[in-house]
N, CA, C and O atoms as a GROMACS GRO file, in nm:
protein
  532
    1MET      N    1   0.087  -0.092   0.004
    1MET     CA    2   0.010   0.004   0.010
    1MET      C    3   0.094   0.150  -0.001
    1MET      O    4   0.064   0.246  -0.071
    2LYS      N    5   0.215   0.134   0.095
    2LYS     CA    6   0.248   0.260   0.084
    2LYS      C    7   0.359   0.245  -0.047
    2LYS      O    8   0.425   0.345  -0.074
    3LYS      N    9   0.377   0.131  -0.118
    3LYS     CA   10   0.457   0.155  -0.271
    3LYS      C   11   0.342   0.181  -0.329
    3LYS      O   12   0.395   0.232  -0.428
    4LEU      N   13   0.250   0.188  -0.348
    4LEU     CA   14   0.120   0.258  -0.389
    4LEU      C   15   0.132   0.414  -0.441
    4LEU      O   16   0.150   0.484  -0.540
    5LEU      N   17   0.099   0.418  -0.262
    5LEU     CA   18   0.061   0.601  -0.228
    5LEU      C   19   0.190   0.602  -0.260
    5LEU      O   20   0.174   0.615  -0.381
    6LEU      N   21   0.337   0.597  -0.242
    6LEU     CA   22   0.402   0.680  -0.318
    6LEU      C   23   0.466   0.632  -0.502
    6LEU      O   24   0.586   0.653  -0.520
    7LEU      N   25   0.397   0.583  -0.603
    7LEU     CA   26   0.435   0.573  -0.675
    7LEU      C   27   0.266   0.668  -0.731
    7LEU      O   28   0.279   0.746  -0.826
    8SER      N   29   0.189   0.659  -0.698
    8SER     CA   30   0.097   0.774  -0.737
    8SER      C   31   0.119   0.942  -0.704
    8SER      O   32   0.085   1.019  -0.794
    9PHE      N   33   0.159   0.983  -0.613
    9PHE     CA   34   0.266   1.101  -0.557
    9PHE      C   35   0.387   1.112  -0.641
    9PHE      O   36   0.420   1.227  -0.670
   10ILE      N   37   0.468   1.004  -0.690
   10ILE     CA   38   0.568   1.035  -0.777
   10ILE      C   39   0.546   1.045  -0.916
   10ILE      O   40   0.634   1.089  -0.990
   11LEU      N   41   0.408   0.997  -0.968
   11LEU     CA   42   0.319   1.011  -1.123
   11LEU      C   43   0.258   1.198  -1.114
   11LEU      O   44   0.266   1.297  -1.188
   12VAL      N   45   0.206   1.171  -0.992
   12VAL     CA   46   0.148   1.322  -0.991
   12VAL      C   47   0.228   1.429  -1.032
   12VAL      O   48   0.222   1.516  -1.120
   13GLY      N   49   0.315   1.394  -0.932
   13GLY     CA   50   0.400   1.552  -0.988
   13GLY      C   51   0.529   1.552  -1.076
   13GLY      O   52   0.620   1.634  -1.090
   14LEU      N   53   0.496   1.400  -1.142
   14LEU     CA   54   0.543   1.422  -1.306
   14LEU      C   55   0.470   1.462  -1.398
   14LEU      O   56   0.520   1.518  -1.496
   15THR      N   57   0.341   1.444  -1.387
   15THR     CA   58   0.249   1.501  -1.504
   15THR      C   59   0.227   1.619  -1.472
   15THR      O   60   0.211   1.691  -1.571
   16SER      N   61   0.215   1.692  -1.333
   16SER     CA   62   0.196   1.822  -1.339
   16SER      C   63   0.314   1.905  -1.382
   16SER      O   64   0.290   2.003  -1.453
   17TYR      N   65   0.453   1.876  -1.344
   17TYR     CA   66   0.523   1.920  -1.341
   17TYR      C   67   0.578   1.906  -1.535
   17TYR      O   68   0.643   1.998  -1.584
   18SER      N   69   0.538   1.775  -1.622
   18SER     CA   70   0.514   1.806  -1.734
   18SER      C   71   0.457   1.928  -1.851
   18SER      O   72   0.473   1.959  -1.969
   19GLN      N   73   0.383   1.969  -1.736
   19GLN     CA   74   0.261   2.026  -1.805
   19GLN      C   75   0.302   2.171  -1.799
   19GLN      O   76   0.238   2.261  -1.854
   20GLU      N   77   0.434   2.192  -1.714
   20GLU     CA   78   0.475   2.315  -1.691
   20GLU      C   79   0.489   2.402  -1.872
   20GLU      O   80   0.529   2.353  -1.977
   21PRO      N   81   0.459   2.483  -1.853
   21PRO     CA   82   0.520   2.595  -1.982
   21PRO      C   83   0.670   2.587  -1.999
   21PRO      O   84   0.711   2.542  -1.892
   22VAL      N   85   0.766   2.607  -2.076
   22VAL     CA   86   0.887   2.602  -2.055
   22VAL      C   87   0.962   2.735  -2.059
   22VAL      O   88   1.069   2.782  -2.022
   23GLY      N   89   0.832   2.777  -2.133
   23GLY     CA   90   0.908   2.941  -2.147
   23GLY      C   91   0.811   3.030  -2.263
   23GLY      O   92   0.741   2.960  -2.337
   24ALA      N   93   0.806   3.140  -2.277
   24ALA     CA   94   0.742   3.234  -2.371
   24ALA      C   95   0.752   3.187  -2.544
   24ALA      O   96   0.851   3.138  -2.598
   25ILE      N   97   0.630   3.215  -2.606
   25ILE     CA   98   0.655   3.183  -2.774
   25ILE      C   99   0.678   3.324  -2.791
   25ILE      O  100   0.615   3.412  -2.732
   26LYS      N  101   0.784   3.347  -2.884
   26LYS     CA  102   0.767   3.505  -2.920
   26LYS      C  103   0.729   3.475  -3.105
   26LYS      O  104   0.766   3.390  -3.186
   27VAL      N  105   0.654   3.575  -3.110
   27VAL     CA  106   0.617   3.618  -3.251
   27VAL      C  107   0.680   3.687  -3.319
   27VAL      O  108   0.693   3.803  -3.280
   28LYS      N  109   0.738   3.650  -3.434
   28LYS     CA  110   0.820   3.821  -3.479
   28LYS      C  111   0.683   3.838  -3.554
   28LYS      O  112   0.625   3.733  -3.580
   29ARG      N  113   0.626   3.951  -3.592
   29ARG     CA  114   0.602   4.011  -3.690
   29ARG      C  115   0.645   4.047  -3.826
   29ARG      O  116   0.765   4.067  -3.845
   30GLU      N  117   0.570   4.055  -3.914
   30GLU     CA  118   0.638   4.033  -4.027
   30GLU      C  119   0.554   4.205  -4.085
   30GLU      O  120   0.443   4.248  -4.056
   31GLN      N  121   0.659   4.268  -4.172
   31GLN     CA  122   0.656   4.370  -4.154
   31GLN      C  123   0.580   4.427  -4.314
   31GLN      O  124   0.650   4.444  -4.414
   32ASN      N  125   0.446   4.447  -4.314
   32ASN     CA  126   0.416   4.439  -4.440
   32ASN      C  127   0.454   4.499  -4.604
   32ASN      O  128   0.457   4.446  -4.715
   33LEU      N  129   0.486   4.678  -4.536
   33LEU     CA  130   0.581   4.699  -4.637
   33LEU      C  131   0.733   4.749  -4.672
   33LEU      O  132   0.797   4.836  -4.613
   34VAL      N  133   0.770   4.676  -4.775
   34VAL     CA  134   0.894   4.606  -4.775
   34VAL      C  135   0.982   4.728  -4.867
   34VAL      O  136   1.101   4.719  -4.838
   35LYS      N  137   0.959   4.825  -4.957
   35LYS     CA  138   1.054   4.902  -5.012
   35LYS      C  139   0.988   4.998  -5.090
   35LYS      O  140   0.868   4.982  -5.107
   36ALA      N  141   1.050   5.105  -5.145
   36ALA     CA  142   1.007   5.246  -5.166
   36ALA      C  143   1.035   5.248  -5.308
   36ALA      O  144   1.136   5.189  -5.345
   37VAL      N  145   0.958   5.308  -5.400
   37VAL     CA  146   0.966   5.289  -5.552
   37VAL      C  147   0.954   5.451  -5.610
   37VAL      O  148   0.853   5.517  -5.586
   38PHE      N  149   1.073   5.510  -5.692
   38PHE     CA  150   1.078   5.632  -5.743
   38PHE      C  151   1.011   5.641  -5.863
   38PHE      O  152   1.068   5.595  -5.962
   39ASP      N  153   0.860   5.709  -5.880
   39ASP     CA  154   0.801   5.720  -6.060
   39ASP      C  155   0.841   5.869  -6.071
   39ASP      O  156   0.813   5.971  -6.008
   40ASN      N  157   0.926   5.835  -6.190
   40ASN     CA  158   0.994   5.955  -6.298
   40ASN      C  159   0.902   6.009  -6.369
   40ASN      O  160   0.919   6.125  -6.406
   41THR      N  161   0.784   5.941  -6.406
   41THR     CA  162   0.656   6.038  -6.469
   41THR      C  163   0.595   6.178  -6.368
   41THR      O  164   0.590   6.300  -6.378
   42ASP      N  165   0.549   6.060  -6.256
   42ASP     CA  166   0.477   6.156  -6.175
   42ASP      C  167   0.570   6.234  -6.081
   42ASP      O  168   0.508   6.322  -6.022
   43TYR      N  169   0.683   6.229  -6.053
   43TYR     CA  170   0.737   6.308  -5.934
   43TYR      C  171   0.718   6.201  -5.764
   43TYR      O  172   0.707   6.263  -5.658
   44LYS      N  173   0.717   6.124  -5.765
   44LYS     CA  174   0.639   6.076  -5.645
   44LYS      C  175   0.726   5.924  -5.649
   44LYS      O  176   0.761   5.846  -5.738
   45LEU      N  177   0.743   5.936  -5.452
   45LEU     CA  178   0.736   5.818  -5.405
   45LEU      C  179   0.650   5.729  -5.391
   45LEU      O  180   0.531   5.761  -5.396
   46PHE      N  181   0.676   5.636  -5.377
   46PHE     CA  182   0.506   5.504  -5.326
   46PHE      C  183   0.602   5.388  -5.308
   46PHE      O  184   0.702   5.348  -5.367
   47ALA      N  185   0.512   5.342  -5.174
   47ALA     CA  186   0.572   5.191  -5.096
   47ALA      C  187   0.495   5.096  -5.184
   47ALA      O  188   0.388   5.099  -5.244
   48VAL      N  189   0.583   5.020  -5.171
   48VAL     CA  190   0.572   4.869  -5.212
   48VAL      C  191   0.537   4.783  -5.142
   48VAL      O  192   0.615   4.797  -5.048
   49ASP      N  193   0.427   4.638  -5.100
   49ASP     CA  194   0.379   4.543  -4.977
   49ASP      C  195   0.495   4.430  -4.993
   49ASP      O  196   0.588   4.449  -5.071
   50ARG      N  197   0.488   4.343  -4.935
   50ARG     CA  198   0.574   4.230  -4.963
   50ARG      C  199   0.529   4.128  -5.059
   50ARG      O  200   0.589   4.022  -5.081
   51PHE      N  201   0.382   4.179  -5.135
   51PHE     CA  202   0.344   4.122  -5.221
   51PHE      C  203   0.364   4.168  -5.363
   51PHE      O  204   0.333   4.092  -5.455
   52GLY      N  205   0.413   4.283  -5.387
   52GLY     CA  206   0.427   4.394  -5.512
   52GLY      C  207   0.374   4.447  -5.484
   52GLY      O  208   0.426   4.557  -5.504
   53ASN      N  209   0.269   4.461  -5.434
   53ASN     CA  210   0.169   4.548  -5.485
   53ASN      C  211   0.132   4.735  -5.437
   53ASN      O  212   0.106   4.760  -5.320
   54PRO      N  213   0.133   4.810  -5.507
   54PRO     CA  214   0.195   4.966  -5.440
   54PRO      C  215   0.078   5.015  -5.405
   54PRO      O  216  -0.032   5.025  -5.458
   55ARG      N  217   0.142   5.052  -5.269
   55ARG     CA  218   0.041   5.142  -5.170
   55ARG      C  219   0.023   5.274  -5.183
   55ARG      O  220   0.086   5.330  -5.273
   56GLU      N  221  -0.061   5.348  -5.102
   56GLU     CA  222  -0.078   5.516  -5.126
   56GLU      C  223  -0.047   5.545  -4.999
   56GLU      O  224  -0.097   5.643  -4.944
   57ASN      N  225   0.066   5.438  -4.916
   57ASN     CA  226   0.072   5.537  -4.755
   57ASN      C  227   0.162   5.646  -4.784
   57ASN      O  228   0.202   5.673  -4.898
   58THR      N  229   0.198   5.716  -4.663
   58THR     CA  230   0.221   5.866  -4.631
   58THR      C  231   0.378   5.839  -4.652
   58THR      O  232   0.435   5.732  -4.628
   59PHE      N  233   0.424   5.930  -4.692
   59PHE     CA  234   0.616   5.899  -4.645
   59PHE      C  235   0.658   6.054  -4.582
   59PHE      O  236   0.658   6.164  -4.638
   60ALA      N  237   0.699   6.010  -4.421
   60ALA     CA  238   0.709   6.103  -4.334
   60ALA      C  239   0.813   6.209  -4.377
   60ALA      O  240   0.801   6.331  -4.381
   61SER      N  241   0.923   6.124  -4.410
   61SER     CA  242   1.023   6.194  -4.444
   61SER      C  243   1.113   6.074  -4.501
   61SER      O  244   1.108   5.954  -4.473
   62TYR      N  245   1.209   6.152  -4.598
   62TYR     CA  246   1.307   6.097  -4.638
   62TYR      C  247   1.419   6.192  -4.710
   62TYR      O  248   1.389   6.300  -4.760
   63THR      N  249   1.557   6.136  -4.707
   63THR     CA  250   1.651   6.234  -4.804
   63THR      C  251   1.720   6.230  -4.891
   63THR      O  252   1.813   6.150  -4.893
   64LEU      N  253   1.689   6.341  -5.020
   64LEU     CA  254   1.701   6.290  -5.152
   64LEU      C  255   1.850   6.342  -5.138
   64LEU      O  256   1.870   6.445  -5.073
   65TRP      N  257   1.992   6.248  -5.219
   65TRP     CA  258   2.068   6.328  -5.230
   65TRP      C  259   2.134   6.312  -5.407
   65TRP      O  260   2.162   6.201  -5.455
   66ILE      N  261   2.150   6.436  -5.482
   66ILE     CA  262   2.191   6.406  -5.593
   66ILE      C  263   2.303   6.402  -5.653
   66ILE      O  264   2.334   6.520  -5.665
   67LYS      N  265   2.377   6.343  -5.695
   67LYS     CA  266   2.534   6.330  -5.740
   67LYS      C  267   2.587   6.379  -5.823
   67LYS      O  268   2.574   6.336  -5.938
   68GLU      N  269   2.650   6.468  -5.800
   68GLU     CA  270   2.665   6.532  -5.926
   68GLU      C  271   2.859   6.524  -5.966
   68GLU      O  272   2.919   6.489  -5.864
   69LYS      N  273   2.919   6.539  -6.041
   69LYS     CA  274   3.087   6.539  -6.069
   69LYS      C  275   3.156   6.630  -5.920
   69LYS      O  276   3.222   6.575  -5.832
   70LYS      N  277   3.123   6.763  -5.923
   70LYS     CA  278   3.134   6.836  -5.826
   70LYS      C  279   3.124   6.846  -5.698
   70LYS      O  280   3.203   6.868  -5.606
   71ALA      N  281   2.968   6.818  -5.708
   71ALA     CA  282   2.933   6.820  -5.559
   71ALA      C  283   2.840   6.731  -5.524
   71ALA      O  284   2.788   6.693  -5.629
   72THR      N  285   2.800   6.690  -5.452
   72THR     CA  286   2.662   6.612  -5.390
   72THR      C  287   2.572   6.673  -5.323
   72THR      O  288   2.583   6.699  -5.203
   73LYS      N  289   2.452   6.708  -5.412
   73LYS     CA  290   2.331   6.832  -5.302
   73LYS      C  291   2.220   6.744  -5.217
   73LYS      O  292   2.187   6.638  -5.271
   74LYS      N  293   2.180   6.764  -5.135
   74LYS     CA  294   2.096   6.697  -4.993
   74LYS      C  295   1.984   6.808  -4.988
   74LYS      O  296   1.997   6.930  -4.978
   75TYR      N  297   1.841   6.709  -4.999
   75TYR     CA  298   1.744   6.805  -4.980
   75TYR      C  299   1.708   6.698  -4.899
   75TYR      O  300   1.775   6.595  -4.898
   76ILE      N  301   1.589   6.714  -4.818
   76ILE     CA  302   1.466   6.672  -4.722
   76ILE      C  303   1.327   6.694  -4.720
   76ILE      O  304   1.265   6.793  -4.680
   77GLY      N  305   1.286   6.584  -4.770
   77GLY     CA  306   1.150   6.540  -4.827
   77GLY      C  307   1.043   6.500  -4.701
   77GLY      O  308   1.077   6.437  -4.600
   78TYR      N  309   0.922   6.543  -4.726
   78TYR     CA  310   0.847   6.509  -4.594
   78TYR      C  311   0.688   6.502  -4.656
   78TYR      O  312   0.588   6.550  -4.603
   79SER      N  313   0.695   6.431  -4.780
   79SER     CA  314   0.574   6.379  -4.866
   79SER      C  315   0.614   6.308  -4.955
   79SER      O  316   0.724   6.299  -5.010
   80ASN      N  317   0.457   6.221  -4.978
   80ASN     CA  318   0.563   6.154  -5.135
   80ASN      C  319   0.590   6.219  -5.258
   80ASN      O  320   0.626   6.156  -5.357
   81THR      N  321   0.577   6.327  -5.256
   81THR     CA  322   0.561   6.380  -5.406
   81THR      C  323   0.700   6.486  -5.348
   81THR      O  324   0.712   6.517  -5.230
   82LEU      N  325   0.802   6.532  -5.466
   82LEU     CA  326   0.933   6.588  -5.437
   82LEU      C  327   0.877   6.744  -5.486
   82LEU      O  328   0.815   6.798  -5.577
   83THR      N  329   0.942   6.775  -5.364
   83THR     CA  330   0.940   6.927  -5.371
   83THR      C  331   0.962   7.005  -5.496
   83THR      O  332   1.032   6.950  -5.582
   84PRO      N  333   0.909   7.142  -5.526
   84PRO     CA  334   0.953   7.221  -5.632
   84PRO      C  335   1.066   7.263  -5.624
   84PRO      O  336   1.086   7.360  -5.696
   85GLU      N  337   1.163   7.224  -5.558
   85GLU     CA  338   1.316   7.301  -5.508
   85GLU      C  339   1.418   7.176  -5.567
   85GLU      O  340   1.526   7.177  -5.625
   86MET      N  341   1.308   7.044  -5.512
   86MET     CA  342   1.422   6.923  -5.607
   86MET      C  343   1.367   6.911  -5.730
   86MET      O  344   1.432   6.856  -5.818
   87LEU      N  345   1.275   6.946  -5.747
   87LEU     CA  346   1.258   6.930  -5.913
   87LEU      C  347   1.338   7.022  -5.984
   87LEU      O  348   1.399   6.981  -6.083
   88LYS      N  349   1.348   7.149  -5.948
   88LYS     CA  350   1.384   7.257  -6.072
   88LYS      C  351   1.558   7.180  -6.040
   88LYS      O  352   1.626   7.161  -6.141
   89GLU      N  353   1.619   7.141  -5.902
   89GLU     CA  354   1.741   7.079  -5.965
   89GLU      C  355   1.783   6.997  -6.011
   89GLU      O  356   1.901   6.975  -6.039
   90LEU      N  357   1.647   6.903  -6.036
   90LEU     CA  358   1.695   6.733  -6.135
   90LEU      C  359   1.661   6.828  -6.264
   90LEU      O  360   1.761   6.850  -6.333
   91LYS      N  361   1.556   6.881  -6.304
   91LYS     CA  362   1.532   6.928  -6.434
   91LYS      C  363   1.667   6.987  -6.496
   91LYS      O  364   1.715   6.958  -6.605
   92SER      N  365   1.706   7.055  -6.424
   92SER     CA  366   1.813   7.183  -6.452
   92SER      C  367   1.955   7.110  -6.486
   92SER      O  368   2.052   7.176  -6.523
   93LEU      N  369   1.958   6.987  -6.474
   93LEU     CA  370   2.088   6.833  -6.482
   93LEU      C  371   2.106   6.839  -6.658
   93LEU      O  372   2.014   6.871  -6.733
   94LYS      N  373   2.212   6.809  -6.691
   94LYS     CA  374   2.242   6.844  -6.827
   94LYS      C  375   2.306   6.684  -6.885
   94LYS      O  376   2.326   6.672  -7.006
   95LYS      N  377   2.332   6.577  -6.800
   95LYS     CA  378   2.352   6.457  -6.795
   95LYS      C  379   2.268   6.342  -6.699
   95LYS      O  380   2.193   6.370  -6.606
   96ALA      N  381   2.298   6.216  -6.743
   96ALA     CA  382   2.280   6.096  -6.612
   96ALA      C  383   2.307   6.123  -6.502
   96ALA      O  384   2.414   6.073  -6.466
   97THR      N  385   2.255   6.183  -6.426
   97THR     CA  386   2.281   6.152  -6.322
   97THR      C  387   2.206   6.048  -6.169
   97THR      O  388   2.088   6.014  -6.159
   98LYS      N  389   2.341   6.015  -6.052
   98LYS     CA  390   2.270   5.928  -5.985
   98LYS      C  391   2.178   6.006  -5.873
   98LYS      O  392   2.209   6.115  -5.825
   99ILE      N  393   2.055   5.927  -5.837
   99ILE     CA  394   1.999   6.010  -5.717
   99ILE      C  395   1.974   5.852  -5.616
   99ILE      O  396   1.976   5.734  -5.652
  100PHE      N  397   1.950   5.916  -5.479
  100PHE     CA  398   1.924   5.826  -5.423
  100PHE      C  399   1.866   5.873  -5.292
  100PHE      O  400   1.911   5.967  -5.227
  101PHE      N  401   1.757   5.794  -5.259
  101PHE     CA  402   1.652   5.829  -5.131
  101PHE      C  403   1.729   5.754  -5.005
  101PHE      O  404   1.760   5.635  -5.016
  102THR      N  405   1.755   5.817  -4.903
  102THR     CA  406   1.759   5.748  -4.797
  102THR      C  407   1.707   5.818  -4.681
  102THR      O  408   1.662   5.933  -4.678
  103ASN      N  409   1.722   5.731  -4.581
  103ASN     CA  410   1.632   5.798  -4.427
  103ASN      C  411   1.482   5.737  -4.475
  103ASN      O  412   1.386   5.786  -4.417
  104ILE      N  413   1.468   5.680  -4.532
  104ILE     CA  414   1.273   5.668  -4.569
  104ILE      C  415   1.217   5.557  -4.438
  104ILE      O  416   1.246   5.447  -4.391
  105LYS      N  417   1.118   5.670  -4.416
  105LYS     CA  418   0.995   5.676  -4.286
  105LYS      C  419   0.839   5.670  -4.358
  105LYS      O  420   0.787   5.772  -4.405
  106VAL      N  421   0.790   5.573  -4.359
  106VAL     CA  422   0.646   5.565  -4.374
  106VAL      C  423   0.531   5.562  -4.301
  106VAL      O  424   0.522   5.512  -4.190
  107ASN      N  425   0.477   5.595  -4.339
  107ASN     CA  426   0.334   5.586  -4.168
  107ASN      C  427   0.322   5.419  -4.237
  107ASN      O  428   0.344   5.397  -4.356
  108ALA      N  429   0.291   5.329  -4.155
  108ALA     CA  430   0.205   5.229  -4.187
  108ALA      C  431   0.044   5.242  -4.164
  108ALA      O  432  -0.014   5.346  -4.135
  109ASP      N  433  -0.020   5.103  -4.185
  109ASP     CA  434  -0.135   5.169  -4.197
  109ASP      C  435  -0.174   5.169  -4.034
  109ASP      O  436  -0.277   5.237  -4.031
  110ASP      N  437  -0.147   5.132  -3.910
  110ASP     CA  438  -0.159   5.125  -3.821
  110ASP      C  439  -0.090   5.195  -3.741
  110ASP      O  440  -0.057   5.172  -3.624
  111GLU      N  441  -0.059   5.330  -3.846
  111GLU     CA  442  -0.035   5.438  -3.712
  111GLU      C  443   0.100   5.438  -3.681
  111GLU      O  444   0.138   5.527  -3.605
  112HIS      N  445   0.211   5.331  -3.736
  112HIS     CA  446   0.336   5.360  -3.695
  112HIS      C  447   0.483   5.397  -3.787
  112HIS      O  448   0.491   5.340  -3.895
  113LEU      N  449   0.552   5.453  -3.763
  113LEU     CA  450   0.716   5.465  -3.908
  113LEU      C  451   0.748   5.343  -3.891
  113LEU      O  452   0.749   5.282  -3.784
  114VAL      N  453   0.784   5.292  -4.024
  114VAL     CA  454   0.834   5.164  -4.098
  114VAL      C  455   0.896   5.229  -4.173
  114VAL      O  456   0.852   5.312  -4.252
  115ASP      N  457   1.055   5.186  -4.149
  115ASP     CA  458   1.196   5.240  -4.182
  115ASP      C  459   1.200   5.138  -4.328
  115ASP      O  460   1.206   5.015  -4.320
  116LEU      N  461   1.196   5.210  -4.454
  116LEU     CA  462   1.212   5.134  -4.566
  116LEU      C  463   1.327   5.152  -4.566
  116LEU      O  464   1.371   5.243  -4.496
  117PRO      N  465   1.452   5.041  -4.679
  117PRO     CA  466   1.540   5.054  -4.710
  117PRO      C  467   1.547   5.190  -4.887
  117PRO      O  468   1.476   5.247  -4.970
  118ASP      N  469   1.704   5.166  -4.838
  118ASP     CA  470   1.743   5.354  -4.974
  118ASP      C  471   1.693   5.257  -5.063
  118ASP      O  472   1.670   5.136  -5.062
  119VAL      N  473   1.682   5.360  -5.146
  119VAL     CA  474   1.612   5.322  -5.291
  119VAL      C  475   1.751   5.424  -5.441
  119VAL      O  476   1.724   5.544  -5.446
  120ILE      N  477   1.832   5.397  -5.507
  120ILE     CA  478   1.890   5.403  -5.622
  120ILE      C  479   1.817   5.413  -5.736
  120ILE      O  480   1.737   5.329  -5.774
  121GLU      N  481   1.857   5.563  -5.816
  121GLU     CA  482   1.760   5.536  -5.934
  121GLU      C  483   1.892   5.652  -6.026
  121GLU      O  484   1.954   5.750  -5.982
  122THR      N  485   1.893   5.603  -6.127
  122THR     CA  486   1.953   5.704  -6.262
  122THR      C  487   1.838   5.817  -6.268
  122THR      O  488   1.720   5.812  -6.233
  123TRP      N  489   1.906   5.909  -6.319
  123TRP     CA  490   1.812   6.045  -6.362
  123TRP      C  491   1.859   6.081  -6.439
  123TRP      O  492   1.972   6.130  -6.439
  124PHE      N  493   1.744   6.060  -6.581
  124PHE     CA  494   1.812   6.090  -6.696
  124PHE      C  495   1.774   6.201  -6.758
  124PHE      O  496   1.661   6.178  -6.801
  125PRO      N  497   1.811   6.326  -6.790
  125PRO     CA  498   1.717   6.482  -6.807
  125PRO      C  499   1.637   6.467  -6.969
  125PRO      O  500   1.645   6.373  -7.048
  126ASP      N  501   1.583   6.554  -6.978
  126ASP     CA  502   1.502   6.589  -7.056
  126ASP      C  503   1.600   6.575  -7.225
  126ASP      O  504   1.707   6.624  -7.190
  127CYS      N  505   1.607   6.558  -7.290
  127CYS     CA  506   1.596   6.593  -7.424
  127CYS      C  507   1.672   6.741  -7.478
  127CYS      O  508   1.767   6.759  -7.553
  128ASN      N  509   1.581   6.839  -7.403
  128ASN     CA  510   1.577   6.980  -7.445
  128ASN      C  511   1.712   6.995  -7.365
  128ASN      O  512   1.784   7.053  -7.446
  129ASN      N  513   1.786   6.975  -7.249
  129ASN     CA  514   1.891   7.011  -7.183
  129ASN      C  515   2.033   6.973  -7.216
  129ASN      O  516   2.135   7.036  -7.190
  130CYS      N  517   2.017   6.845  -7.286
  130CYS     CA  518   2.130   6.731  -7.350
  130CYS      C  519   2.173   6.859  -7.510
  130CYS      O  520   2.286   6.891  -7.547
  131LEU      N  521   2.080   6.891  -7.554
  131LEU     CA  522   2.104   6.908  -7.721
  131LEU      C  523   2.236   7.046  -7.686
  131LEU      O  524   2.231   7.140  -7.606
  132LYS      N  525   2.335   7.009  -7.775
  132LYS     CA  526   2.481   7.144  -7.762
  132LYS      C  527   2.406   7.255  -7.858
  132LYS      O  528   2.320   7.214  -7.937
  133LYS      N  529   2.427   7.351  -7.854
  133LYS     CA  530   2.445   7.436  -7.918
  133LYS      C  531   2.520   7.500  -7.969
  133LYS      O  532   2.482   7.595  -8.037
   0.00000   0.00000   0.00000
């Protein structure tokens, strides 16, 4: 009888111990927006989700760098469209130039900021600027 009682206490102790949680389960949330794309016809940025669909999220901020031979110019933007100052500089270029969008922050659907990777584009000027007189 004592052996049976001792055996039942051991089994109860083992079964209750085996049902204890070992640790917390951590879930990593996937970010819906994965990259930004520059539309050179409308002169604006738009976000792309992880399935490749364009989204109309608003851009909180970004930095535009225009790299020329002698200098690199920096402009700060706070909306999807480029500012008139940026457009004036881009349209005055005479040669193809690399432009970089860095420090891109986008308002996500649930109202928090999402950092997106940098965008590197080549800006091709209008043909009117290229003609030699």
